[in-house]
N, C-alpha and C positions, 0 to 999 in steps of 0.2 A: 504494500500500500504506500503510494507516494505521499509527499507532504501536502500537496494540494487536496488530495482525497481526505486526508486526516483533518485538514482545516475546514473543509466543507462539512464533514460530520460533526466536528466540534461546534461550528456555528449553528448547525441544526439543533444540536443538543441544548445549547444555550437558549435558543428561541423556544424550543419545546418545553424546557423547564419553566421559563417565564410565562408561557401561555397556559400552563397547567394541563398538559396532555396526560391522559390516564396512563398509569404505570404499565398496563398490558400493551398499550400502543407504543409506549416508549421502548420497551424491550423488543417487541416484534420489529419495529421499524429500524431500531439500532442494528439488530442482527442482519436484517435484509440489506441495509445500506453498507455494512461492512463486507458482506458477501459480494455485493455488486462492485465494491472497491478492491476486491481481490483477496480478502481474508475469508477463507472457506470455512466459516463456522457451520457446525451441524446442529448445535443446540445452545441455547442461552438460558440461564436461570439467575434471577436476582431476587433476594428476599431481605426483609428488614423487620426487626421487632417493632412493636407498636405500643400504644397505651390504650387498652381496651378492656372492658370488664370481663370478657370471655376469652378472647384470643391473645396469644403472646405475639403473634406476628402474621405477616402476609407475604406471599411470594408470587412471582410472575415468571412465566416460562414460554419459550418458543422452540420449535424444532423444525427441521428442514423437510420432514415428511408428514403426511396426513396422520393425525392422531385423534383418539377419542378423549384424551385427557384435557382437562380444563386449562385455559391460559392463566388462571389465577387460583390460588389456594390459600387457606388460612390454617394456622396451626395453633394448638393449645400449648400448655406448659411443657417445657422440656426438662423440668427439674426432677422428675421422678418416673418410675415405671419404664415401660417399653419405649416411650418417647425419649426419655433420658438416655437409654442405651443406644438408640439410633443416633441421637445427637452426638454422643461421645465417640461414635465410630465414623464421624464425618470429618473431612479434611478441615472444615472451618473450626471445629472444636480444637483440633491439633494446632492450628495456626494461632488461635487465641492463647493457647498454653505456651507456645514457643515465642510468640511475639512477631511471627512472620507476617508479611503483608501479601505475599503471593506464593503460589506453589504450583509446580508442574508435575502431573501424575500420568503414568502410563497405564494402558489397559490391563497389563498383567500385574499391577500393584494391588495386592489383596488386603491392604490395610483398611480400606474404606468401603463400607457397604454401598454408599451412594454411587461411587464410580464403578464398582463391580457390576451393579445393576445396569448402568448406562453402557458399560462395555458389552453386556449381553445384548444390547440393542444396536450394536454395530459402531458405537463411538470408540475411537482408539486413543485419543489424547485429551487431557483435561488441564485447563488453566483456571485456578481459583484465586480469588482476591478477597481481602478484607480491608475495608476502608473505615477507620475508626473516627469517632467524633471526640472533641475535647469535652471536658466536664460541663461547660456552659451550654453545650448543644444537646446533651442527653435528655430525653424525655421518657420517663419510666424505664423500660428495658431497652429502648431504642438508642443503642450506643454504637452501632456499626451498620454498614451496608455490606452484604455478602453477595458474591457473584461467582458463577461458574460458567465456563465456555468450553465447548467440545469441538473436536475435528475428527473426521473419518479418514483423512488421508494418512498414509503410513508415516510420513516424515513429521507430522504434527506441527507444533508451534515453534517456528524457528526464531532467530533473533529479531528479524523484521516484524514478525507477527506480534511478538511480546512487546516490542517497542511501541507498536501501534496501540495495543491494548493498554499499556501504561499511560499513554496520552489520553485515551478515549474513555476508559472505564470510570475514572474519577468523576468526569463530567456526567456520565450516565448515572452514577451514584448520587450526585448532587441533584439531578433532575428528579430521581425517584424519591429522594429525601424531601424535596420541596412538595411533591404531591402527597407524600405520606404525612407531612406536617399539616397540610390543609385537611386531609381526611381525619387526622387526630382531633383537630380543632372542632370539626363538625361533629364527630362522635362524642366528644366530651360535652359539647353544647347540647346535643340531643339527650344525653344521659342525665346531665345535671340540671339543665334548664327546661327541658321539654322541647319537642320538635319545632313547633311554631315559634316559640320564644327564641330558640337557638338561631333559627334562620333570620329572625329580625335583628338579633344581636350581630350576627355575622355580616348582615347587610349594612351595618354601620350605625344602628340605633342604640348607641351606648352612652349618650349624654345623660347626665343626671337630670331628672325631672321631665324628660321627654316621654310622654305617654299618650296613647290614643284613647279616646272615649268611644267605647264599643258597647253594643248590646250582646249579651252572651247567655247561654245556658250554663249555669254553675252547678258543679257536682261536688258534694262533700260526703266522704264516707269515713267511718272508723269501725274498728272491730268490737264485737260484743265480748265483754268480760276479759279483755286482754291484760288488764292490770292484775287481776286475780290469777290468771294463767301464768303470767310472768313471775309471780311470787311463788308459784307451786312447782315450777320446773327448774331444772338445772340452768343456770345463766347461759351456758354455752348453747342451749337449745332455743333460747328466746329469739336471737337474730334469725335463725332459719325459719322459725315460726312466723315472724313478721315478714320475711322475704317471700314465703309461700303465698300468703294472703295478699301482699302487695302485688305480686306477680299476677294473681287472679284478677285483681282490679285493673291494673295497668294494661294487661292484654286485652281485656274487654273494652276499655276506653279507647285504646289505640285502634283496635279493629274497626271501630265505628267512627273514626276520624276525629276523636277528641284529643286534647292535649293536657297531659298531666303537668301541673305547674309546681306543686309542692308535695313532699312527703313529710309529714309531721308526726314522728313516732308511728302510731298505727293509723294515722289519718291521711287521706288523699284529697287534694284540691285539684279539680280539673275544670276545663271549659270546653264547650262545644260552640264553635263560632261559624256561622254561615250567613250569607246574605238573606237566605230564606229561613227565618227563625222556626217555622213549622218543621222544616227539614232537620234543623239542629235539635229541636225537642224530641223528634222521633228517634234520631240517632242516639240521644242520651238514654231514652227508654230501652232501645235495643241493647245498649251497653249494660244497663242495670240488669236486664233480663239475662244476658250472657254471663255477667258477673255471678249471678245466682247459680247458673249451671256450672261455672268454673269452680265455685265453692263446693258444690255437691261432689264433683269429681275429686277435688282436692281432699275433702273430708273422708271420702271412701279410702283413698290411699293412705292418709295419715292414720286413720283408725286401724287399718290393717297392719300398720307398723307400730301400733301401740303408742302413738303420739297424740297430744291434745288437739282438739278441733274446736272450731267456733264458727260464727257467722258474722254478718256485718250490718251496720246501719247505713242507709244511703238517703241523702236528701238532694232534691233537684229544685232549682229556683231559676228565675229569669230576671235579669236586671241590667241596668247600665253600670259599667265599671270603668275605671282607668286601668289601662293595660300598658305597662312599660316599666321604666327604671325608677325604682324607689330606694332611697338610702343615702349614704354619704359619698364623698369623693373617694374614700378608701374602700368602701364595700357597698356594692349595688345588688339589688335583687330585681330580676325581671319577672313581674307577677301582676296580679290583679288586686286592686284595692277599691273600697267603696262600701256603702251601706249594704248593698246586695250580698257582698262577700260575708259580712257579719251575719246577715240573715240566714244564709244557707248553712253556716256553721251552727247557729243556734237551732235551726231545724233538725240537724242531725242529732244534736243533744236531746231534743224533744222526743226522739224515737223511743228512748228508754221510758219516758214518762207516760206516753200514750200506748206503749207496748206494741209498736209497729216497727218493722225493720226497714220500711220504705215510706218516705213522706215526700209530697210535692206541694208547692205553694199554689195559691189561687192564680198568681201571675203565670206560673208554668202551665197550669191546667187550662186557663182561658184560651191559650193559643193552640190547643189541640183540636178544637172544634168538636162537634157532636160525636163523630166516630171515635175519637179518643176519650172524651170525657166519660162516656158511658161505662168505661172499665174501672172507674175510680169511685170511691165513696168517701164522704166527709168523716173526719175524726173529731171535728169540733173546731171551735175558735179559741185561739190561745194568744196570750201576751208573751212574746219571746223575751228572754232575759236581756236587759240592756237596750231594748228597742222600745220606742215610744207608743207603738200602736199594736193592737191585736190583729191577728189575721187567721183566716181559715186554712187548715191543712188537710190534705187528702192522702189516701193510700189506695192501693189496688184492691179491688173487690177480692175478699179472701178466697173465693173459689177459683180464681184465675190460674194460680200456679199449680193447682191440683187437678186440672182438667186432663193432664196426662198425655196429650198428643200435640204434635206440632201444628195441626190444623185448627187449633182452638181459635175463637174469634180474636183474642188478644194477639196471638202469634200472627194471624193474618193481617191484623192492623199494623203490627210492627213492620211487616214486610211490604206494606203499602198495597195490600190486596183488597182493601175496602174502599 
């Protein structure tokens, strides 16, 4: 590969990294461009650790023949079990231990399971690289970019090929790191702020006091008897207990297009926001209905394991709120505030007093129209703590959840078949 070809690929990598091309496209086009320039790569693999609640990292691969394998893959922890054994038999683990930045490996080198498998697919020579970050660039476990390149030709990576890769692979790693950082920022935003709030923050709405006045369906839920359960079980079991039931709520809310804004102990605050508030109301009802089903499935599993079970209180309300940045210059929270938020929280607390697991406000009910209203019954008129006026609260007709089949009138209403 001559100097002009290298410079052309380097310029492309710089532009691709700045423009935010996806990592799979980066790796594929890099390998294809180097092949066109005379570097006969037969396979490329780049992977990088990340900061994610489930995955340790993500990888991207290309090969010169048709394959059923995915261009991208995610991997879990490599600190224990079979994954740890596989990692410790890789050339990258050896390079980290020895401090090497690159390694050339032949097809008959039996030290590494990864290259032995690739040799079985016809690749004969392997060049591996580790590009480390300094301490200020490390995010979670993301402290290196790892890469492997293969050739099928018998003479493998000569001095010219290695010289080209030494020039090009660091720029490829930099472009992959840039994309990974953007993905990490979006993942952390979604996990800790909620999906919609994260997208607003990432779009630049981060100034203190900047908030939108919106109408939204508000969801507030908390667990029944969680304090007593927490006092009765091993402390190490309490976090898994909370996680199980939070997962049941969050999955149901997200599946119906809602956004979870806060987790407060065993409480969940969420919103359903849509230009058509009737659509938002029905989505919230579907989420509540699915939440009950999720709890039923969860309780069956936990009971079979001899672990404590519970159920949940849910309140739904509709009102105008401020949605945006609240706090100080040092610590901001992107959330909803306003009297309607206080009301839905108080309604959830009222569930205990009126012995109903589900309550909706008159403001919520009024927007359902006759087809929706007929599934609800009044529980009475109540003065909510800290609020200046009494209001009517409603719950589902007690027979609705026991009708026992998906074709019940309420299920048909939730699915828009009325």
